[in-house]
C-alpha positions as CSV (number, residue, x, y, z in Angstrom):
1,M,-10.3,-5.4,-32.6
2,D,-12.2,-5.5,-29.4
3,L,-9.8,-6.9,-26.8
4,G,-12.5,-7.8,-24.3
5,L,-11.2,-5.5,-21.6
6,K,-14.3,-3.3,-21.2
7,D,-15.0,-2.8,-17.4
8,K,-12.0,-5.0,-16.5
9,V,-9.8,-3.7,-13.7
10,A,-6.2,-3.1,-14.8
11,V,-3.5,-2.3,-12.3
12,V,-0.2,-0.7,-13.5
13,T,2.8,0.0,-11.3
14,G,5.1,2.8,-12.4
15,G,2.1,4.2,-14.2
16,S,2.8,7.9,-14.1
17,R,5.3,8.2,-17.0
18,G,6.9,6.5,-19.9
19,I,5.9,2.9,-20.7
20,G,3.7,2.5,-17.7
21,R,1.7,5.7,-18.5
22,A,1.3,4.5,-22.1
23,I,0.1,1.1,-20.9
24,A,-2.5,2.7,-18.6
25,R,-3.8,4.9,-21.4
26,R,-4.1,2.0,-23.8
27,F,-6.1,0.0,-21.2
28,A,-8.3,3.0,-20.8
29,E,-8.9,3.2,-24.5
30,E,-10.2,-0.4,-24.3
31,G,-12.7,0.6,-21.7
32,A,-10.9,-0.9,-18.7
33,R,-10.9,0.7,-15.3
34,I,-7.5,1.8,-14.2
35,A,-5.5,1.9,-11.0
36,I,-1.9,3.2,-11.1
37,C,0.9,3.8,-8.6
38,A,4.2,5.5,-8.6
39,R,6.6,6.9,-6.0
40,T,5.5,10.6,-6.0
41,A,2.0,11.9,-5.4
42,P,2.1,14.9,-7.8
43,D,3.1,12.6,-10.7
44,I,0.3,10.2,-9.9
45,D,-2.3,13.0,-9.6
46,K,-1.3,14.4,-12.9
47,A,-1.4,11.0,-14.7
48,V,-4.8,10.2,-13.2
49,D,-6.2,13.6,-14.2
50,V,-5.1,12.9,-17.8
51,L,-6.8,9.5,-17.8
52,K,-10.0,11.0,-16.3
53,A,-10.0,13.8,-18.9
54,D,-10.0,11.1,-21.6
55,G,-13.1,9.6,-20.0
56,A,-11.5,6.8,-18.0
57,D,-12.5,5.5,-14.6
58,A,-9.1,5.9,-13.0
59,W,-7.5,6.1,-9.6
60,G,-4.0,6.3,-8.3
61,M,-1.8,6.2,-5.2
62,A,1.7,7.1,-4.3
63,V,3.6,3.9,-3.3
64,D,7.1,2.9,-2.5
65,V,7.2,-0.6,-3.9
66,S,10.3,-1.5,-1.8
67,E,8.0,-1.2,1.3
68,P,5.8,-4.3,1.9
69,A,3.2,-2.3,3.7
70,G,2.9,0.1,0.8
71,I,2.2,-2.7,-1.7
72,S,-0.4,-4.5,0.4
73,T,-2.2,-1.2,1.2
74,F,-2.2,-0.3,-2.5
75,I,-3.7,-3.6,-3.6
76,A,-6.3,-3.5,-0.7
77,N,-7.3,0.0,-1.8
78,V,-7.6,-1.1,-5.5
79,V,-9.9,-3.9,-4.5
80,H,-12.0,-1.6,-2.2
81,R,-12.3,1.0,-5.0
82,F,-13.0,-1.4,-7.9
83,G,-14.1,-4.7,-6.4
84,G,-11.3,-6.9,-7.8
85,I,-8.4,-7.1,-10.2
86,D,-8.4,-8.7,-13.7
87,V,-5.0,-7.5,-14.9
88,L,-1.8,-6.7,-13.1
89,V,1.2,-5.0,-14.9
90,S,4.5,-4.8,-13.0
91,N,6.4,-2.0,-14.7
92,V,8.1,-0.1,-11.9
93,S,11.9,-0.2,-11.9
94,A,14.9,1.3,-10.0
95,L,16.6,1.6,-13.4
96,S,20.0,1.2,-11.7
97,L,22.6,1.0,-14.4
98,V,25.8,1.4,-12.4
99,D,27.6,-1.6,-10.9
100,D,27.8,-0.9,-7.2
101,E,26.2,-2.5,-4.1
102,S,23.6,0.2,-3.6
103,A,22.4,-0.3,-7.2
104,W,22.2,-4.0,-6.8
105,R,20.2,-3.6,-3.6
106,A,17.8,-1.1,-5.3
107,M,17.2,-3.3,-8.2
108,F,16.7,-6.3,-6.0
109,E,14.3,-4.6,-3.6
110,I,12.3,-2.6,-6.2
111,D,12.3,-4.7,-9.4
112,L,12.5,-8.3,-8.0
113,I,11.2,-8.4,-4.5
114,G,8.8,-5.6,-5.2
115,T,7.3,-7.6,-8.1
116,V,7.1,-10.8,-6.0
117,R,5.3,-9.0,-3.2
118,L,3.0,-7.3,-5.7
119,F,1.9,-10.6,-7.3
120,E,1.5,-12.3,-3.9
121,A,-0.8,-9.5,-2.7
122,A,-2.8,-9.6,-5.9
123,Q,-2.8,-13.3,-6.6
124,P,-6.1,-14.2,-4.8
125,Y,-7.9,-11.5,-6.7
126,L,-6.4,-12.5,-10.0
127,R,-7.4,-16.1,-9.4
128,A,-10.9,-15.0,-8.5
129,A,-11.1,-13.1,-11.7
130,G,-9.9,-16.1,-13.6
131,A,-12.5,-18.3,-12.0
132,R,-15.2,-15.7,-12.7
133,S,-14.4,-14.8,-16.3
134,G,-12.0,-17.5,-17.5
135,D,-9.0,-15.2,-17.9
136,A,-6.8,-13.1,-15.7
137,A,-3.3,-11.8,-16.5
138,F,-0.1,-10.8,-14.8
139,T,2.3,-9.0,-17.2
140,L,5.9,-8.0,-16.3
141,I,8.1,-5.5,-18.0
142,S,11.7,-6.7,-18.4
143,S,14.4,-5.7,-21.0
144,I,16.4,-7.1,-23.8
145,V,19.5,-6.8,-21.7
146,A,18.2,-9.7,-19.7
147,G,19.2,-11.9,-22.6
148,E,22.1,-9.9,-24.0
149,P,24.0,-8.1,-21.2
150,Y,26.8,-6.0,-22.4
151,K,28.6,-5.6,-19.0
152,P,28.1,-6.7,-15.4
153,S,25.0,-4.9,-14.4
154,P,22.3,-5.2,-11.7
155,Y,19.8,-4.0,-14.2
156,S,20.4,-6.9,-16.7
157,A,20.8,-9.6,-13.9
158,I,17.5,-8.6,-12.1
159,K,15.6,-8.3,-15.4
160,A,16.7,-11.8,-16.2
161,A,15.5,-13.0,-12.8
162,L,12.1,-11.6,-13.5
163,I,11.8,-13.6,-16.7
164,N,12.7,-16.8,-14.8
165,Y,10.2,-15.9,-12.0
166,A,7.4,-15.2,-14.5
167,K,7.8,-18.7,-16.1
168,G,7.3,-20.3,-12.7
169,V,4.3,-18.1,-12.0
170,A,2.8,-19.0,-15.4
171,R,3.1,-22.8,-14.8
172,T,1.7,-22.8,-11.2
173,N,-1.2,-20.4,-12.0
174,A,-2.3,-21.8,-15.3
175,P,-4.9,-24.2,-13.6
176,Y,-6.4,-21.1,-12.1
177,K,-6.9,-19.3,-15.4
178,T,-4.3,-16.8,-14.5
179,R,-1.6,-16.1,-17.1
180,C,1.8,-14.6,-16.7
181,N,3.9,-13.1,-19.5
182,V,6.8,-10.8,-20.0
183,I,7.5,-7.9,-22.3
184,S,11.2,-7.2,-23.0
185,P,11.5,-3.9,-24.7
186,G,14.6,-2.6,-26.5
187,N,15.6,1.0,-26.5
188,V,12.5,3.2,-25.9
189,Y,12.5,6.9,-26.4
190,F,10.3,9.4,-24.5
191,E,10.8,12.8,-23.0
192,D,12.6,12.8,-19.7
193,G,13.5,9.2,-20.2
194,V,17.0,7.7,-20.2
195,W,17.4,8.1,-24.0
196,S,16.2,11.7,-24.1
197,H,18.8,12.6,-21.5
198,M,21.4,10.7,-23.5
199,K,20.4,12.6,-26.7
200,R,21.0,15.9,-24.9
201,E,24.1,15.0,-22.9
202,N,25.9,12.6,-25.3
203,P,24.5,12.8,-28.8
204,A,27.3,10.7,-30.3
205,V,26.4,7.8,-28.1
206,F,22.7,8.3,-28.8
207,Q,23.4,8.2,-32.5
208,A,25.5,5.1,-32.2
209,W,22.7,3.2,-30.6
210,L,20.3,4.4,-33.4
211,D,22.8,3.1,-36.0
212,K,22.9,-0.3,-34.3
213,N,19.2,-0.9,-34.8
214,P,18.2,-2.2,-38.2
215,T,15.1,0.0,-38.1
216,G,17.2,3.1,-37.6
217,R,15.1,4.3,-34.6
218,M,14.1,3.6,-31.1
219,G,10.7,2.4,-30.0
220,S,7.9,4.4,-28.4
221,P,6.1,3.8,-25.2
222,E,2.9,3.5,-27.2
223,E,4.3,0.6,-29.2
224,I,5.3,-1.3,-26.1
225,A,1.9,-0.5,-24.5
226,S,-0.1,-1.9,-27.5
227,A,1.7,-5.2,-27.2
228,A,1.4,-5.3,-23.4
229,V,-2.3,-4.6,-23.4
230,F,-3.0,-7.2,-26.1
231,L,-0.9,-9.8,-24.2
232,S,-2.9,-9.0,-21.1
233,S,-6.2,-9.3,-22.8
234,P,-8.5,-12.3,-23.2
235,R,-7.6,-12.3,-26.9
236,S,-4.3,-13.8,-25.7
237,A,-5.9,-16.4,-23.5
238,F,-3.6,-19.3,-24.6
239,T,-0.4,-17.3,-24.3
240,T,1.3,-17.8,-20.9
241,G,4.9,-18.2,-19.9
242,A,6.0,-16.2,-22.9
243,N,8.7,-13.5,-23.2
244,L,7.9,-11.1,-26.0
245,V,10.9,-9.1,-27.3
246,I,10.1,-5.8,-28.8
247,D,13.3,-4.2,-30.0
248,G,13.2,-3.5,-33.8
249,C,15.5,-6.5,-34.2
250,L,18.3,-5.0,-32.2
251,T,19.1,-8.3,-30.5
252,Q,20.6,-11.0,-32.8
253,H,19.7,-14.3,-31.2
254,A,16.7,-16.3,-32.5
255,M,13.9,-17.0,-30.1
256,F,13.0,-20.7,-29.7
């Protein structure tokens, strides 16, 4: 299926590894032009080189999304490089799993306020794209723990806040042909990710989580990316304000 993304400009934060990197590559496969950011320049350079080797028009920049100036500069550079923004994917996360004040602050500054600042910086360009082509998209990456927290956690609380924020963005931007949706993945395995570390350091816990999933496995970044790119494409033009759970049926509540 042609997703209608050829020559569109797709921006992905946290695009140097894991889910973000897979999303960027999937956009590239659809012919989109790609801008990515992450905290460290060497990781960005490596990811951009891979995208270019695959034939993509790609560019990247090292950005600390907890710094307002970094976000505004990144978006300005994207627009200067590509001429606009059609799709924005907020994927970057502090991934703070401990319950202490520093973790709460990191999740708040990076995941929540960083996402708000990112959208506010990109909003005029997304609305312009919506007016021009009839569809622009802002897609956020949350988590299933937003709906089923298993302990007090800044990660689950802030991921829940993102879903709430996205619904408001969707409603206020719908008249401007700018959609907003959320992807909430379950456990996703990739090298050097949380679960690969768990597999090495605590294999019994890793196996216990595998056993909890009816599919008997964890997801892959590519599976999350395929859904995120489809949801961000014009083929999903009537889908906005949605939260798509992708977890192999790990969660037990019905979605209404």
